[in-house]
C-alpha positions as CSV (number, residue, x, y, z in Angstrom):
1,X,115.3,92.6,91.4
2,X,111.8,92.6,89.9
3,X,108.8,93.2,92.2
4,X,106.6,90.3,93.2
5,X,103.1,91.1,91.8
6,X,100.1,89.6,93.5
7,X,97.2,90.2,91.1
8,X,93.5,90.2,91.4
9,X,90.6,91.6,89.3
10,X,90.3,94.5,91.7
11,X,94.0,95.5,92.0
12,X,97.5,94.2,92.5
13,X,99.8,94.2,95.6
14,X,103.4,94.8,94.5
15,X,106.2,93.8,96.8
16,X,109.2,95.8,95.7
17,X,112.4,94.3,97.1
18,X,115.4,96.4,98.2
19,X,118.7,96.1,96.5
20,X,119.8,93.3,98.9
21,X,117.1,91.0,97.4
22,X,114.8,88.3,98.7
23,X,114.4,88.0,102.5
24,X,115.2,91.7,103.3
25,X,113.1,94.8,103.4
26,X,110.4,95.4,100.7
27,X,108.1,98.3,99.9
28,X,104.4,97.2,99.5
29,X,102.4,99.1,96.9
30,X,98.8,98.9,95.8
31,X,98.4,99.1,92.0
32,X,94.7,99.9,91.1
33,X,92.9,102.1,88.5
34,X,96.2,103.0,86.8
35,X,97.8,104.4,90.0
36,X,100.4,103.1,92.4
37,X,99.8,103.9,96.1
38,X,102.5,103.1,98.7
39,X,101.2,101.1,101.7
40,X,104.3,100.7,103.8
41,X,107.2,98.4,104.2
42,X,108.3,95.2,106.0
43,X,110.5,92.2,105.4
44,X,109.4,90.0,102.5
45,X,109.4,87.0,104.8
46,X,107.0,88.8,107.2
47,X,104.6,89.9,104.4
48,X,104.6,86.5,102.7
49,X,104.2,84.5,106.0
50,X,101.2,86.6,107.2
51,X,99.5,86.5,103.8
52,X,100.1,82.7,103.5
53,X,98.8,82.1,107.0
54,X,95.6,84.0,106.2
55,X,95.0,82.5,102.8
56,X,95.6,78.9,104.0
57,X,93.2,79.2,107.0
58,X,89.7,79.5,105.7
59,X,88.0,80.0,109.1
60,X,85.0,82.3,108.8
61,X,84.9,85.9,109.8
62,X,87.0,89.0,109.3
63,X,90.4,89.0,110.9
64,X,93.7,90.9,111.1
65,X,96.3,89.8,108.5
66,X,99.3,92.1,108.8
67,X,100.5,95.6,109.5
68,X,103.2,97.5,107.7
69,X,105.8,99.9,109.0
70,X,106.3,103.5,107.9
71,X,102.7,104.3,106.7
72,X,101.0,102.1,109.2
73,X,98.7,100.4,106.8
74,X,96.9,97.3,108.1
75,X,95.2,94.5,106.2
76,X,92.2,92.5,107.4
77,X,90.8,89.6,105.5
78,X,87.8,87.3,105.1
79,X,87.1,84.2,103.1
80,X,84.0,84.3,100.8
81,X,82.8,81.7,98.3
82,X,86.2,79.9,98.0
83,X,88.0,83.2,97.4
84,X,89.1,85.9,99.8
85,X,88.7,89.7,100.4
86,X,91.6,91.7,101.8
87,X,90.5,95.1,103.3
88,X,93.2,97.8,103.6
89,X,93.1,100.3,106.5
90,X,95.1,103.5,106.8
91,X,96.8,104.9,110.0
92,X,93.6,106.7,110.9
93,X,91.6,103.5,110.9
94,X,89.8,104.3,107.6
95,X,89.2,101.4,105.2
96,X,90.3,102.7,101.8
97,X,90.6,99.8,99.5
98,X,89.8,96.1,99.1
99,X,91.3,93.4,97.0
100,X,88.8,90.7,96.0
101,X,90.5,87.4,95.1
102,X,88.8,84.7,93.1
103,X,89.5,81.0,94.1
104,X,92.1,80.9,91.3
105,X,93.8,84.2,92.3
106,X,93.9,83.0,95.9
107,X,95.7,79.8,94.7
108,X,98.2,81.9,92.6
109,X,98.9,84.1,95.6
110,X,99.6,81.1,97.8
111,X,101.9,79.6,95.2
112,X,103.9,82.8,94.7
113,X,104.1,83.6,98.4
114,X,104.9,80.1,99.8
115,X,108.4,80.3,98.3
116,X,109.2,83.4,100.5
117,X,107.3,82.4,103.7
118,X,109.4,79.4,104.7
119,X,111.6,79.8,107.8
């Protein structure tokens, strides 16, 4: 099955599904500056539900979005000017990347993820 790619001008989150397909385990990768960096893994439903919850709730301030198994990457997010910023933190609590989403990219992410976040 093809990966789900969530693009932004600053990079792409790729959700690579296992051979069982939608609803099961997926590897999450950051594609930026021509390289692919593994972030960790979780179920597609977990990743989609947490990202949708964050993107749909435009309350001000930085907040936790999700944490991934294996590599223990965490994501924190904030809403800025109709768009959003997702900060990525490694297992040692170092912020190492951020994805800046325009309002249009935020809408695209919500549309793509909503199909996989439903109970």
